[in-house]
N, C-alpha and C positions, 0 to 999 in steps of 0.2 A: 518598649511595648506600650501600646495604647491601653490605658486602664480606665478611660472615661466611660461613663454609663451611656449606652446608646439608647435612644428613644426614637419614636416615629419622627419627632421634630428634627433630631440630628440626622436621621436617615434622609429626610427630605432636603436638608441642607446639603448633604453629600451628593444627592441627585440633582442639585441645582434648582430645586423647586421652592416655592413659598412654604415656609415651615411654621407658619402661624397655625394655631389650633383650628381656626375657621377655614383656612385654606386646605388643610389636611382633610378635614371632614368633607369639604366640597369636592376635593379630588377623589376621595373614596366613593362618594355618591355618583360622580359623573363617569368614573372609569371602572368598568366591570370586565372580568375575563371569564371565559368558559371554563368549566371544570377540567376539560382535557387540554387546555392551553397552558404551556409553561409561562410563568410570570415574565421571564426575560424576552419572550416572543410577543408580548402584547404590543399592539400597533401604536400605542401612545408614547412609548419610550423612544428617545433618540438613541443612536448607536452607543454613545458613551454611557448612558444610563443603563442600557441593556447589558453592556460589558461589565459594569460595576456589579450588577445583580449576579451575572454568571460567575464572576470571580469570587464573590462572597460565598456562593455555593461550592465551587470547585476547590477553594482553599480553606473551606470551613472557617472563614474569617470571623473576626469579632462581630461583624455585621450580620451574620447568618440568622441569628434569632430575630432581629428586627425585619430582615427581608422576608423571613417566613411569616412573621406576624402581618406584614403588609399584604403578602400573598393571600393569607386567610381572609383579611378584611375585604379584599377586592372580589372575593368569591361568595361572601355571605348573602 
């Protein structure tokens, strides 16, 4: 079982994105989603990224808290 602490940085690593603090903040500023749009259906994800997000929710995976946190950040 994976017991490591998940952060936005490690989530961005999992998604294959630049995980530096500056890059994360830039991503959040540049990528916004509508309130009625599910995170995994945002147009800026590739298929594997969208699948990772879906699986985190469907399996209530260790990543679900960070996925939910990112979801909230992209809606503020």
